[in-house]
C-alpha positions, -999 to +999 in steps of 0.1 A: +000+000+000+016+033-011+011+069-002-017+088-018-006+111-047-021+133-073-040+157-050-039+194-052-059+222-035-068+258-044-082+285-021-105+309-038-110+345-029-144+338-012-127+313+012-139+282-007-113+254-010-114+232-041-096+198-038-087+181-070-074+146-077-055+142-110-071+173-124-107+165-115-127+181-087-128+158-057-143+181-030-154+217-025-152+229+010-168+261+024-170+280+057-158+263+088-150+231+070-126+249+047-109+266+076-105+233+094-091+217+063-065+244+057-053+241+093-050+204+090-032+206+056-006+229+070+001+208+101+004+174+085+011+154+053-009+173+027-015+144+004-027+121+031-050+148+045-066+155+011-071+118+005-088+114+039-110+145+034-122+134-001-126+097+008-103+088-020-079+065-002-075+028+002-081+010+034-057-019+028-083-046+026-090-046-012-069-077-018-087-098+008-121-085-002-114-095-038-109-131-027-141-133-007-167-158-022-193-131-024-171-110-048-162-137-072 
C-alpha cells in the first residue's frame, strides 16, 4: 500500500477550497470546514490529509475483499 498522490488544492477569494485529484474536482469545502481543512493541511502530510477529506484513499483490505466468495 503506497502513499496517496495526485491531490492538489486551491483556495479561492471567497474562502472556498477546491480539492482536485488528477485534475478533477474531488471536493469543494466552504466555511468552517474549509478553515479546518486548511489548518490540517498545513500541520500534516498534505497528500494524506486531502485523501482522507475526499474519501479517495485505500483502506488496505482490497486484496482480501477480492478473494471473498461473495465477490467472485
